[in-house]
N, C-alpha and C positions, 0 to 999 in steps of 0.2 A: 156459734156452733150449737149451743143448747137449744136454739129455736128450730132446729131441723135443717140447717144449712147443708149437712152432708147426706141427707136422705136419698138423694138421686145418685149418689156415688155408686159406681159399679167397678168391676175388676179392671176393665180397660181404662177407666179414668184414673184408677190408682196407679196402674203401670205408666200411663202418660205422665202423671205428676212426678213419680219417682224418677222417670227418665229425664224429665226437665230439670229436676234438682241435681241428680247425680251424674248426668251425662251432658245434656245440652248446655246448661249454664256454665259448667266448668270448661267445656271445649270452646264455647264462644268467648269466655273470659280469657282463656289461654291464647286464642287467636288474636284477640284485641291487644295483647301484650307483645306480639311479635315486633321485634325491632327495639323494644324497650331494654334499657341496660340494667334493669333490676336483676338480682340474683335468683337462681332457680327456685329456692324454697319460698321466697317472697311471691314469685309469680304463681306458684302452686296454691298458696294461701289465698291470694287475690282471686284466682280462678275458682276456688272452692266456694268462697263466700259470694262471689258475683256481685251484680248490681242489686242493691237492696231497695225496698220500697213497695208501696201498694199501688203502683201505677196500673197494674192489671185490673184492679177493681174499677178504677175510673174508666179504662178503655172498654171493659165489658159493659158497664152501665151505659156508656155512650153508644156503643154498637147496638145494644138491645133497644135503645130508644130510636135509633135511626135505621134499623134493618129488621128483617124477619129471620128468626132462628128457630130450628125445629124443636130443640129441647133446652130452653134457657135455664131450667132448674139444674140440669146436669152441668152446664157451664159454670154456674155459681158454685156448685159442689166441688168441681175441679179446682177452681180458684181458692175456695175456702180450705180445701184439703192441702193444696200446695203451700199456701201461706202457713197453715198449722204445722206441717212437717218442717218447713223452712225455719220457722220461729223456734220450734223445739230443737232441731238439729243444730242450727247455728247459734242459738242462745246458750246451749249447754257446751258447745265446743269452742266458742270464741276465746274464752279466758285461757284454757290450757293450750290452745294452738298459738295464741299470741305470746304466751309465756315461753313456749318452745322456740318460737321465732326469735324472741329477744335473747334467750340463752344461746341459741345458735349463732347469733350475731355477736355474742360476747359483750353485751351491754345491758344496762338497766334503764335506759331512757334516751339514748342517742340514735345514731343511724342504724337502719335495719339492713344495710348492705354488709355482706359477709366480709370480714377482715378489714373493714373501713373503720378507723378510729380518728377522731379529730386530733389536731395537734395539742389542744388543751388537755384532752384526756391522757395523751401520752406523757404530758408534763405534769400530771397529777393536779391539774387545775379543773375548774368547773367546765364541763363539756358544753359546746355550742351546738344547738340543734341544727342539723343540716337542712339545706333547701331541698325540697322534694320537687322533681321536675314535673 
């Protein structure tokens, strides 16, 4: 970032990045969970955080090597800005959101499904971690 990665950034690129983070990724995440039996709050959290990773850096580098693009500096700026906002947003919100999700599920280390408690927990024994589908 300090080396000028964001220099080509413009208003449209910022709007695109914010739309990708706050609209596209959550909607696609939500749609990918259709038919899943997870409870609503968990689906919302998964959709908000979305798929994580730096795959876009690899794909852009690959694309630029194999194709012609009008403004590659703008593309790098968009990816850099999107990653920066995602890291800041998700990095600062993951702990409070996961704590909220745990409190909502009424547990401190077991299942994240609302109202689901293991038999061991109900009998004041050590809880058994549930299988995640």
